[in-house]
Structure formats: structure tokens, C-alpha cells
C-alpha positions as CSV (number, residue, x, y, z in Angstrom):
1,M,213.9,90.9,105.8
2,Y,211.5,87.8,105.8
3,T,211.4,86.3,102.3
4,A,208.6,86.2,101.0
5,D,206.7,83.6,99.3
6,T,202.7,83.0,97.7
7,H,202.6,80.4,100.3
8,V,201.6,83.1,102.6
9,R,197.9,84.1,102.0
10,I,197.2,87.8,103.6
11,L,193.3,88.1,104.3
12,I,192.6,91.9,104.2
13,I,189.8,93.5,105.4
14,D,188.9,96.5,105.0
15,D,185.9,99.0,103.6
16,D,188.0,101.1,102.3
17,T,188.3,99.7,98.0
18,E,191.4,102.2,96.7
19,L,193.4,101.4,100.5
20,T,193.0,97.7,99.4
21,S,193.2,97.1,96.0
22,M,196.9,99.4,97.1
23,L,197.7,97.0,99.2
24,R,197.1,94.4,97.2
25,D,199.1,95.4,94.2
26,Y,202.5,96.4,96.8
27,L,202.1,92.9,98.9
28,Q,201.7,90.9,95.5
29,H,204.5,92.6,94.4
30,E,206.8,92.1,97.2
31,G,205.6,88.2,97.1
32,F,202.6,87.2,98.7
33,A,199.4,86.1,97.7
34,V,196.6,88.3,98.7
35,N,192.8,88.4,99.2
36,I,190.3,90.9,100.3
37,A,187.1,91.5,102.0
38,N,185.9,95.3,101.5
39,D,183.1,93.6,103.9
40,P,183.9,92.5,107.6
41,R,181.3,89.5,107.3
42,E,183.1,88.2,104.1
43,G,186.0,88.2,105.7
44,L,185.5,86.7,108.8
45,R,183.9,84.1,107.3
46,L,187.4,83.6,104.9
47,A,189.3,83.7,107.7
48,K,187.3,80.9,109.2
49,T,187.1,78.4,105.6
50,N,189.5,75.2,105.3
51,Q,192.6,77.5,104.7
52,P,192.9,79.7,106.5
53,P,195.2,82.9,105.8
54,S,198.8,83.3,106.7
55,L,198.0,86.7,108.7
56,I,195.3,89.2,108.5
57,L,195.4,92.7,107.9
58,L,192.4,94.7,110.4
59,D,190.6,98.0,109.6
60,V,189.0,99.2,112.8
61,M,186.2,101.1,111.5
62,M,183.8,99.7,109.1
63,P,180.4,99.5,109.0
64,H,178.1,96.3,109.9
65,L,180.7,94.5,112.1
66,N,183.9,96.8,113.5
67,G,187.5,95.5,113.4
68,F,186.8,94.6,117.6
69,E,183.9,92.9,116.7
70,V,185.4,90.8,113.9
71,L,188.4,90.1,116.5
72,R,187.1,88.6,119.8
73,Q,185.1,86.4,117.1
74,L,187.7,85.1,115.1
75,R,189.8,84.7,119.0
76,Q,186.9,82.2,119.8
77,T,187.9,79.8,117.5
78,H,191.1,80.9,115.7
79,L,194.5,81.7,116.9
80,I,195.6,83.7,113.1
81,P,198.0,86.5,113.6
82,V,196.4,89.4,113.4
83,L,198.0,93.4,112.9
84,M,195.7,95.8,113.9
85,L,195.4,99.1,111.4
86,T,194.2,101.6,114.0
87,A,193.1,105.3,113.7
88,K,196.5,107.7,114.0
89,G,197.6,108.7,117.8
90,D,194.2,106.5,118.9
91,D,195.1,105.1,122.1
92,Y,192.1,103.3,122.7
93,D,192.0,101.8,119.7
94,K,195.4,100.2,120.2
95,I,195.3,98.9,123.4
96,L,191.2,97.6,122.9
97,G,193.3,95.3,120.4
98,L,195.7,93.5,122.0
99,E,193.8,93.1,124.8
100,L,191.8,91.2,122.6
101,G,194.0,89.6,121.0
102,A,195.3,91.8,118.0
103,D,199.4,91.0,117.1
104,D,200.1,94.0,116.7
105,Y,199.2,97.4,115.4
106,L,199.8,100.3,112.6
107,A,197.9,104.1,112.5
108,K,196.6,105.2,109.5
109,P,198.0,106.4,107.1
110,F,201.4,104.6,107.6
111,N,204.5,103.3,104.8
112,H,204.5,100.7,103.1
113,R,207.8,99.8,104.0
114,E,206.7,100.0,107.7
115,L,204.1,97.7,106.9
116,L,206.3,95.2,105.0
117,A,208.5,95.3,108.1
118,R,205.6,94.6,110.5
119,I,204.2,92.0,108.2
120,S,207.5,90.4,108.1
121,A,208.3,90.0,112.0
122,I,204.7,88.5,112.9
123,L,206.1,85.8,109.8
124,R,209.5,85.4,111.8
125,R,207.6,84.4,114.8
126,L,205.5,81.9,113.3
127,A,208.1,80.5,111.7
128,L,210.3,79.8,115.0
129,G,209.2,76.6,115.3
130,S,210.9,75.2,111.8
131,R,213.7,77.0,113.0
132,M,214.4,75.2,115.9
133,N,214.3,71.3,116.6
134,S,213.1,69.3,119.8
135,Q,216.6,70.1,121.7
136,Q,214.7,73.8,122.3
137,D,212.0,72.8,124.1
138,L,211.3,73.9,127.8
139,L,209.9,73.4,131.4
140,V,209.5,75.8,133.9
141,N,207.8,76.3,137.3
142,G,205.1,74.1,135.5
143,I,204.9,75.1,132.2
144,S,206.3,73.5,129.3
145,L,207.0,75.1,126.1
146,S,207.3,73.3,122.7
147,V,209.3,75.6,120.2
148,S,209.3,72.7,117.3
149,R,205.3,72.0,117.3
150,Q,204.5,75.2,118.7
151,Q,202.7,74.1,121.8
152,A,202.2,75.3,124.9
153,A,200.4,74.2,128.9
154,C,200.9,74.9,132.3
155,D,200.3,72.4,134.4
156,A,199.8,70.0,132.2
157,Q,196.5,72.4,130.8
158,P,197.1,73.2,127.3
159,L,197.7,77.2,126.7
160,S,195.5,78.6,123.5
161,L,198.5,81.0,122.6
162,T,199.2,83.5,120.0
163,S,202.0,83.8,118.3
164,T,203.4,87.3,119.9
165,E,202.2,85.9,123.3
166,F,204.5,82.3,122.6
167,S,207.6,84.2,121.3
168,I,207.2,86.4,124.8
169,L,206.9,82.9,126.9
170,H,209.8,81.9,125.1
171,L,212.3,84.6,125.8
172,L,211.1,84.9,129.5
173,M,211.6,80.9,130.0
174,T,214.0,81.6,128.3
175,H,215.5,83.9,130.7
176,A,214.1,82.1,133.8
177,G,214.6,84.0,136.8
178,E,216.4,86.5,135.3
179,R,214.6,89.9,134.0
180,V,213.8,90.7,131.3
181,S,212.9,94.0,130.0
182,K,210.0,95.7,128.1
183,I,213.2,97.5,125.3
184,Q,214.2,93.7,125.2
185,I,210.8,92.5,124.5
186,S,209.7,94.8,122.0
187,E,213.1,94.7,119.8
188,Q,213.5,91.3,120.1
189,I,209.6,89.9,119.1
190,L,208.0,92.8,117.8
191,E,211.2,93.7,116.0
192,K,210.5,97.5,116.8
193,K,211.5,100.4,119.1
194,L,209.9,101.1,122.5
195,S,209.1,104.2,122.8
196,P,208.2,106.3,126.3
197,Y,203.9,105.9,125.8
198,D,203.6,102.1,124.3
199,R,202.1,99.9,126.1
200,S,202.2,96.8,123.6
201,I,204.3,95.1,125.6
202,D,201.6,95.5,128.9
203,M,199.1,94.3,126.9
204,H,200.7,90.6,125.6
205,V,202.2,90.2,128.6
206,S,198.7,90.7,130.6
207,N,196.3,88.8,127.9
208,L,199.8,85.7,129.0
209,R,199.1,85.9,132.3
210,K,195.5,85.6,132.3
211,K,196.0,82.4,130.4
212,L,198.2,81.4,132.9
213,A,195.8,81.9,135.8
214,A,193.6,80.1,134.4
215,V,195.4,77.1,134.6
216,S,196.9,77.7,137.9
217,R,196.8,79.8,141.1
218,D,200.5,80.1,141.4
219,E,202.1,83.6,140.0
220,K,204.9,82.4,137.0
221,I,205.5,86.0,135.6
222,K,206.2,88.7,138.0
223,T,206.9,92.5,137.6
224,V,210.0,94.0,138.4
225,R,208.4,97.7,138.7
226,G,210.2,100.4,136.1
227,A,212.4,97.6,134.6
228,G,210.6,95.2,133.3
229,Y,209.5,91.1,133.8
230,L,210.7,88.3,135.4
231,M,209.7,84.5,134.9
232,V,209.2,82.7,138.4
233,T,211.1,79.5,138.3
234,G,209.7,77.7,141.7
235,G,210.0,77.2,145.0
């Protein structure tokens, strides 16, 4: 489990005042600094300040501005990790949130320990660079990745990646030319078991492919049907 400290600031954007108050008490008890925005417009403003949060818990169904629109606007300028809080069993919400760049999702109602586990997994991905040195920098088929600086580029063009996309790219590059299964990605990156109908890995890889395709005509990631993905090593 990730060890929390008050340098990690979590912003909760949810119009449910009772839930946000309860979550704040729980997360503060776990050692996090927590801010609440019950109005999504205020939440978006807080997320874009000079001292943005380390992570955002974002509800989907809210008045004035739904969670998808908040995420859409946020992703135009910021890559802050976002954990979406969705309605239980609503696959559309989950898929749309991931397509828009959410790092993960959690269906309501949820167990507090599960929430903490998802937060911890995201924060561990964020801390990847500080745990590794420059020797972990990679170059595969025109894609360069610096773990220490948390930066990636394709054909010398910078890539703007979420922490989840960066971690998936790192995993594929360290196994370049080899099949990497969805189970492996889910367990190593998202730190959860892959359920039969979970499309989260597909959405993250799809987003990553779109960003690579925007700067390169060459196929960088191949789908191994029924098995996973493969990073192309070049000609």
C-alpha cells in the first residue's frame, strides 16, 4: 500500500455533500490533504490553480457541469490523474471517462479500502520516475521515454500522456517485440484483476495509439488478437 503524506493533495469534485464530507474525513485519517468542491465549476477552477492537486476524485452526475465535461476541459491543459466515480454497472460512463483520459474508475457504492487501493495504485505510477534513474530511459522504434523526467516523445515530437498511458507505454517498451497480455497490464499497471468485460485496458491503449498516430504514420503498437499487445521494434 502506498504510504500517504500531506504533500499529496486530493481534490474531490462531487455535489453529494454528505459523501464528500465522509470521504474527506477518511482520506485525511489516511494521511492525505483533501479539498472539496461540491460545485463542479469551482472544482475545475481549483484544479487549474498554480498549485494543482496531486489527484482528483471526480463524480459523473453533477448539476451545471457533468464530470465528463469537467474532464474534457481539464485534459485540454492538465494531466492531473483523475479517478472517476461512476454509477454501478454503467459501462457507458466507464468507457467514456476512459476515452476522455481518466486514469481509472470506481463504481458507487464502493468500499473505502478499495478506494484507497485505487488511489494508491495511481500514486505509485506517478512516483515511478522518482524510483528509477536515467538508465531506465528507453528508445524503441522512434519512441523515446525518460522515466526519470516522466517524458515521452515519438519521432522527436513530445507526447502528452496521462500517468496510466505513460506506464503502459513503459511496460510495452521494456518488452518490445514481445506479447504483453491485458492481464499483465491490468495487474502490473492498474493493480487489479482483469474482469471478463473490463475494457479499461482497451481504452487506455486506444488513447495511447491516437497520440502516437498524431505524430507518426508508422504503427507502433499491434494488437495480438485474444492475447494482448506488442510494441513494434521497427524494420
